[in-house]
N, C-alpha and C positions, 0 to 999 in steps of 0.2 A: 463295778458291779458284775459278778459272773452273770453268764446268760445260759439259761436253759435250754439247749436245742429243741427239745419237746415242747414244751409250753412256757412262752414269754410273758412277761408282764404287760405288753402291748395290749390294748384293747382290740376286740374283734375287728376284723376287715373282712373285703367283700374277694380277697385272693386266698391267701396262704394262712388265713385264721378266721374261716367263715364258720360260726357257731349258729347251729340252726335247731329251732324247737320243731321238733318232729309231729310231736301231736298236735301243735298250732298248724303246720302246715296242712295236716289233715281235714281240720277244721276249715280253713281258709279254700283249700281245693280237695275237696271229697271226691272220693274215688268215682267213676262214672260222671265226673263233669270236665274230664281234661281237655283240653284243646290240641292237643299235640297230632302231629301225623307223621304218619311212615314216610322217610323218605327214601327214593329211589331214582337213579337215572333211567330214563327211558329204555335206553339200548341196553344197559345193563340188567335189569328187571326183564325184558324180551328174553335175553340171552338164559338167564337163571333159571325163567321158567318155561325152557325151549324143550317140552318134552321126548321129541325125537331123541336127544342129546341124552346118553346114560347119566343116572343123576352123581355117580360117583366123577365123572368130567366136569359136570357144571359145578359141584363142589370144589372140583379142584379149581377151576377158572375163578371161582368166588374168592378161595383163599389165596389165590395168587394176586389177583387183584388189591385184596385188601392189605397184604403185606407191603406190597409196591406201592401202596397209598394212591392207585388209580380209584378205586373205591372207599371215598370217605364218607359215605352215606351215613355211618354209626356216628361220626363226628359230629356231622352238620345235625343230625335228629336229636343230639344231646344238647347242643348248644343253647337253643330256645329255652330250654327246661334250667339249664344251668344260669343261665343270665336273668331270666324273665320270672322264673317262679324261685329260684333260692336266692335271687340278688347277686349273683356272683359277676365279678369282672369279665366281660369276654374274652374270651381267647380267640387269635384270629392264626394261629399256626398249630399242629397239632402236638409239636415237641414242647409248646408252653404248657400246654394241658397235660402231657405225659410227665413233664416235670413237677407240675402241684401235686398228680396223682401218687409220685413217690414221696413227695414231701408229707402227705397224709399219712401215709403208711408208717412212719415211723410213730405217728399218735395210736394208730391203730393196734400197736404190741400192747398196749396199755389194756384195752376191752377184754372183758369176762364177764360170766354168769356168774353173780356172788352167790345164790340160794336156791333152792329147788323151789321155785314158786312161780306163778304165771306172771306177777306183777314184776319179780326181778329179773325173769326172762325177757318182758317184752322192755324194760327200763333199760338192760344192756345192749340191745339192737337198737334203741333209739338214742344212745350218747352221741354227743356232736362229733366224735374220732371216728365213728362208724361211718362216717361219710366217705372213707377210704373205700368201704365195700362197695358201695354205689360207683365209685372213680372207677374200681378195679374191675366190676362186672360190665361196665360199659367198655371198658378198654380189652378185656376180654373176648366179648361178642367180635370184635376186630377179627380174631385170628382164631377161634375155635367154631368148627362148621358142624360139629355133633352128627358127622355123615351116617355111623351106626344107627344114631335115633331115628334119623330122616330115612333110611333105610327101612325102617320098620312101618312108620309112619306112610310111606310111599305105597305100603300094599293097600291101604285104606284111602289115600287122596281122592282117588274118584268115586267116591260114593258116600254117602251121610256117613259121619261119624260124630261124636262127642268126643272132646279132650280136656282133661282136668291137668294142670302144669302144677303142681303143689310144691309149695315153698318154694317160690317161683323167684324170688330175687328179681331182677329186670326181665324175666320170662323170654329167655333166649332163645327156648324151642319153639313156643309161639310165633317170634319174629322170625324164624327161620322157614318155618311151614308158611307164612306169608309169604318169603322169599322164593322158596323153590316152588311153592303148589300155587294153582290160582283158588283165589275164596270161593268157596260155593254157598248157597244161601242155606244149604240144608245141614252143614258143619257148623258145630259150635264149641266154641273154646271157653275155658274158665281158668282163671289165673288167680290163684291163693296162696297168701302168706300173712305173717303177723304184717301190723303196720308199722314199716320199716320204711327208710328212705329210698331203697332199690323198688320194693312194689308201691311206691308212691308214683316213682317214674315209670315202672310199666303201666298202672291206671293211664297215667296222663298220657302216654304215647300212643297208646292206643285207643284215647280218646273218641275219635272219630272213625275206629273200626268195627263194621258191623261183625255180628257172631262172636264177639269178644267180652266177655263180663269179668270183673274183679270180684273179688270175694275176700274179705278180712275175716282172719280168724281171732276170735275174741278170747283175753283173758277169762273173763266171767265164765266162757265155757271150758279152761284150760286149754283152749288152743285145738277143742277136738273140733272134727270136719262136721259142721252141720248143713248139709245139704239135702235137697229133697230128691234131686235127679242124680241118675246113674250114668256112668260114663264108659265108652268103647276101650278109651284108652287114659291109663293114669300114668302122668312123668314124675319121679321125684329123684332128683339127681342132687349131691352132695347135700342133702337134708337131714336123713335118718341121724346121723351123727350129733347133730344141732337140737333132736327133738326131746323135750321134756318128758314125752309120754311116747315111745316109740313104737311101742306093743301094742296101745290102744290105736295108734296111727294106723298100723297093719291090719288091725280088725277092722278100723274105719274104711281102708282100700277092699279090703274084700266085699263090703256089704256093697260098695259104691260102684263096684265093677258089674258091669253085665256081663251075663253068661256068656263065656266066648271072648271075654275083654282080656287086655294085656296090663299089666303093670310092668313098665319101665321103669329100672331104680339101679343105683349104686348105695354102697354102706362103707365108707371110709373105719378102718379100725384105729381110732384115736386112743386117747388117754384121758377124756375128758376136761382138758385144761382148756382155758381160753373160750370162745363161743360154743365148744362142743359142750355137752352135758354130762353129770353123772350117769343120768337116766341112759344116756347114747350108749354108754360103756356099758354098764350093768346088765340092761336089757337086751344087748344085743345077739346073744342066743337065742333066748325066747323068742325075740323078732324074728330071726331067720327060720327059727323050729316051725314057728306059726305060716310063715309064707311057704315053706316046703311042705309042710302037710296040707295045706290047703289049695296051691296052686301049682300048675304043673309047669315046668321049668322049660323054656322053648330057647333059650340062649345064656350062653355065660356057666360061671361057675359059682357055687356057692358053700364056700368055706369059712366057719365061723373063727380059724384059727388067724384069718389075713382079710387086708381092704378085700370089698368087691369090686371089680370092674364093673362094667355094664351088664346087665342081666336083664331079662324079658321072663315074666310068668304069666302062665293063663288061666283066668278062671275056668273050671269046667264047663261046657257048654251045656 
C-alpha cells in the first residue's frame, strides 16, 4: 500500500502526528491563567541587561550565544508547554526538536484561508497542521534579535510607557524587551492576536510576568481591536498581509495611539495565497495611504509597489 508522506493513515501520536484541538485548549487553559515562566540563566540575563554595554553589542552577544547553543533558554522555556500542555513527547536534544519542526512544515504547506469571513479566517489558523507555525516561531526567536525595534524601544525603556504587540504570535518583541530591559512597574504590555496556538503559548509563558496582559481578537467583532486604553507604542510585524480588514486595523491603530506615539510595522507585498488574505492585497494601497496621511514617517521607506521593511510612524502630538 502506498504511503502518503504528508498524511498517513496511522492514528494521531504524541510526536510526529500530534493533532490538537485549539478551541478546546483555550477552554482548558484560558489566557491569563498560564503557569509558564521566562527562563534565563542568571549570568546571561545580567549581561543582556548590562546597560553600560551598548545595546547593539548586547544583542550581538545574544545572537552569538543562541546560534552556538550556549544560550538554550528558548528551548527549555518551550519544553514544559510542549509536554505538559500540548501532551507531546519530551525532546531531550535541540536537534530532535528541529527535525520534528521541519516534518510539520510539510503539512503546513496545505494551510490556506478559504473564504473572506471571520469564521473561516479563524478556522484556517486553528487547523492542526498550523502547529508548524508555533514550532517555527519558537525556533525563530532563537536567532532573530529584532535589534532595530529594540533600538526604538530603548528610547522609552527608562520611563513609563504602554506597548501593544498586535498579531503577536509568540510575542517575540515582548520577550526580547524582558531580555534586554529591566521591567518597571509603570510599564504595561498587551499582547494581542487571534486564538491561535502561538498566541496560546505566548499567554501561557507570560502567565507569571507582571505587567503583561493577553488580549484575544474575537471573530464576532470581525477581529477588530476592542480596547479602552491607548498606547505609546504599537508593534505590528509580519501581520498586515494576513489581516481580513487591514484598512480598518490601520484606523484602529491611529485611534489607539497616544499623541506622539509610534507605530512600528512592516507590510509584505504578497499575492493573497495560503494564509495571506485577498484583503491584505486589495486594501494595501489604501492602508498605506491612510497611514502616511495620518502619521509622520520617522524611519523606513513606504512604497506601495514593494514589500515594506521596518517602518516607524509617529502620531502628531
